[in-house]
C-alpha positions in Angstrom: 10.8 27.4 51.5 12.4 25.4 54.1 16.1 24.7 54.6 17.7 21.9 56.6 20.5 23.0 58.9 22.2 21.1 61.7 19.8 22.8 64.1 16.6 21.7 62.3 14.3 23.2 59.8 14.5 27.0 59.3 12.2 29.1 57.2 13.9 31.5 54.8 12.4 35.0 54.3 12.5 36.7 50.9 12.2 40.3 52.0 15.4 42.3 52.2 15.3 43.2 55.9 14.9 39.6 57.0 16.8 37.8 54.3 19.2 36.2 56.8 18.4 32.8 58.1 16.7 32.9 61.6 18.0 30.4 64.2 16.7 30.1 67.8 14.4 33.0 67.2 17.2 35.6 66.7 18.1 37.1 63.3 21.7 36.4 62.3 22.7 40.1 62.3 21.7 40.4 65.9 24.2 37.7 67.2 27.4 39.0 68.7 29.7 36.8 66.5 28.0 38.0 63.3 28.3 41.6 64.3 31.9 41.2 65.3 32.8 39.6 62.0 30.8 42.2 60.0 32.7 45.0 61.7 36.1 43.3 61.3 35.4 43.0 57.6 34.1 46.6 57.4 37.3 47.8 59.1 39.6 45.8 56.9 37.8 47.0 53.8 38.0 50.6 55.0 41.8 50.3 55.8 42.3 48.6 52.3 40.4 51.5 50.6 42.6 54.1 52.5 45.7 52.3 51.3 44.4 52.2 47.8 43.9 55.9 47.9 47.4 56.4 49.2 48.7 54.3 46.3 46.7 56.4 43.7 47.9 59.6 45.2 51.6 58.3 45.0 51.0 57.2 41.4 49.6 60.7 40.5 52.7 62.3 42.1 55.0 60.0 40.0 56.1 58.0 43.1 55.5 54.7 41.4 57.5 52.5 43.8 55.5 53.8 46.7 52.3 53.3 44.8 53.2 49.7 43.8 54.0 48.9 47.5 50.7 50.2 48.5 48.8 48.1 45.9 50.8 45.1 47.1 49.6 45.7 50.6 46.0 45.7 49.5 46.4 42.8 47.1 47.4 40.7 50.1 44.0 41.6 51.7 41.9 41.4 48.6 43.6 39.3 45.9 40.4 39.1 43.7 40.1 42.8 43.1 40.8 43.4 39.4 41.3 47.1 39.8 44.1 46.6 42.3 46.0 44.4 39.8 45.4 46.9 37.1 46.6 49.8 39.2 49.7 47.8 40.2 50.2 47.0 36.5 50.1 50.8 35.6 52.7 51.5 38.3 54.9 48.8 36.8 54.4 50.1 33.3 55.4 53.5 34.4 58.6 52.1 35.9 59.2 50.4 32.5 58.8 46.9 34.1 56.7 45.7 31.2 56.9 41.9 31.8 55.7 42.3 35.4 53.1 44.8 34.3 51.8 42.3 31.7 51.4 39.7 34.5 49.4 42.2 36.6 47.1 43.0 33.6 46.7 39.3 32.9 45.5 38.8 36.5 43.1 41.8 36.2 41.8 40.3 32.9 41.5 36.9 34.5 39.3 38.3 37.2 37.2 40.7 34.9 37.7 40.2 31.2 35.1 42.8 30.3 37.2 45.9 30.9 38.7 47.3 27.7 41.4 49.3 29.5 42.9 46.1 30.9 43.4 44.7 27.4 44.5 48.0 25.9 47.2 48.5 28.6 48.3 44.9 28.2 48.6 45.5 24.5 50.7 48.6 25.2 53.1 46.7 27.4 53.3 43.9 24.9 54.3 46.4 22.3 57.1 47.6 24.5 58.5 44.1 24.8 58.2 43.5 21.0 55.4 41.0 21.1 53.5 42.7 18.2 51.0 39.9 17.3 49.9 39.5 20.9 49.5 43.2 21.3 47.3 43.3 18.2 45.0 40.6 19.7 44.8 42.8 22.8 43.8 45.8 20.9 41.3 43.9 18.9 39.8 42.6 22.2 39.6 46.3 23.4 37.7 47.3 20.3 35.4 44.3 20.7 34.6 45.4 24.3 34.4 49.2 23.6 33.6 49.7 19.9 33.2 53.5 20.4 
C-alpha cells in the first residue's frame, strides 16, 4: 500500500516492529524529535499516574479535599480519562457535594458509557438530591450493563 505525503510516496509496513511510516530511509522512532516527544509524553503520563495514586491514597485516608485537588491536577493533563472524573466524583460524593459529583459522573459516562459503577454512583447522588426518577433510570442502566 502506498501513502502520499508531502515528501512523496512512502510504503507502509504491516508488521508491528516497522508499522511507523519511513521517510528518507529512517524509521520515525529513530528521529530525535519523535524520541523527544515520546519521552515527554511518557514523563507526563508517569507524573499523572503518580498524582492519581496520591489522590487515591488521600481518598482512602478520608482526606477528600486533597484527593479532589490531585484529581483536578491530572484532569488538566488528561481530560478524556473517564476514571479520573469518576474518582473526582467519588471524592465530591464523600464531601456531600452531590450536584458537583453528578457532573463528574456525567462526564465519566460521556467518555465511557459502558461502566456500570458510573451509572450506579450517579444514581446514588441523584437519590441524595431528591431526583428519584432520574436515579431509577441510572440504576436500570447499571442493571442493563451488569445483569449479575
